[in-house]
N, C-alpha and C positions, 0 to 999 in steps of 0.2 A: 099276793098269794105266794106262799112258799110251796114250791113244786120241786120234788126230788125224783130223779129217774134212776132206777137201778142200773140200767145198761144203755144209756142214751148216746154213748160215744160214736157209734157207727150208724145211727139212724138217718134215713133220708130226710131232708129238710121238710118235705110235705108231711111226713109222718110225725115229726117233732111238733110242727104247728098243730096238726090234728090232735095230738095228745094234750097239748096245752089248752086248746079250745075245749076239748072234752072235760078237762079238769075244771075249767072256768064255769061249767054247768053245775058244779056243786055250789049250792046257795049258802048264804050266811057267811060269806068270805071273811068278815072281820073277826069272827069268833071261833072258827073251826081250826083244828090242828093242821099241820102241814099235809100236803097231798103227795102221795107216792104214786109211782107209775112203773110198771114192768112191761117190757115189750119182747116179743119173740116172733121170728118169721118161721112159719110152718111151711117148709118146702114141699111137703107131700101134697098139700091142697093149695099152694101158692097164696097164702093168706097171712097178713100181719095180725098177731094177737096183741091187743093193748089192754092192760089191766090197770085201772085207776082206783085209788082207795085213800081214805083219810088215815093218817098215821094214828097209832095208839097214843094215849096220854097216860103217863105213869106218875103216881103220887110219890113225892119225896119227903120223908120225915113223918113224924106223927104215928098214930096207931095203924094207919093204912099204908105205911111205907112199902113201896114196891107193887102196890095194887094197880092194875090197869083199869082205867075209868072208861066205860062205854061212851062213845061219841055218836050222837044222832047225825044222820046225813039226809039231806034233801037234794034231789037232782032235778034240774029243769029239763025234763024229757024232750020238750019241744026244741030246745036249743041243741040237744044231741041229734035229733032227727035231721035238723038242717045241715049237719056236718057231712051227711052222706049224699051221694049223687042222686039217689032215689030213696024212697022210704025203705029202711032196712027191716029185716026180721027182728022182732022185739020179743024177748022172753024174760020172765021173772022166775028166779029160783028162790024158794022161800027158806031153804035150809040146806045144810050139807047133805049130799046124796050117798056118801060113803065115809068111812073113817079117815080116808086119806084125801078127802075133798077140802082143800084149804081155801077154796073160794067161798064156800058156804053161801050165805044170802047175797044175791047180786042181780042187777039188771044186765041183760045181754042184748047187744045190737050187732047184727051181722049183715054186711052189705058191701057196697063199693064206695071208695073214696078216690077221686081222680082215676077212676076205672081200675082200681086195684082192690083186691079183697081185704077187708078189715073186719075183725071180730073184736068189738069193744065190750069190756065187762067193767061195770061200776060196782065195786064191792061195798058191802055194808060195814066191813071192818078190814083192817090190814090182815094179810095172810099170816099164818103161823110162821114164826121164825124171823119176822121183820121187826127190828128194834123200834121202840117208841120214838116218835118224832117230836113229842112235846113233854115237858116235865111240869108238874103242878106241885108247887111248894106248899106243904100243909100249914106251916107256921104263918105264912103271909097271904096265901091264896093267889100269889103271882104265878104266871106261867112263863116258860122259856122254851122256844122252839130250838131243837138241837139238830135238825136236818138243815143242810145248806141248800139254798135255792139252786135250781138247775135250769 
């Protein structure tokens, strides 16, 4: 599994493990694009926000050069639930709720991990502004992951 974290440098080890385990709940590991992760500590509510998503795949060459290809995602929800100390709050957001909602469709899990507040979001697609993690070459049909593992 290719897993790239946007800001993993100062994460506590328990949170790094949690993020990797959450990412491993994305099924069909052999064929999906690299997985991205963004973390943020919300000091107001004392909670870690962890956002996991499949990277976009961009077509290179041919008539569709530069096109972003939608990538289906399947998540093992049972595996996610087991990462929390107790059953977390679970929510599904079916679409963006405003023009600046770059999370759009996602599953949300909010609870405690090692007695610390965590809000995990599993996105249907990469947030706006995140560069593609995989290239699909139109001439050959081959793919190349361009994100480095983290």
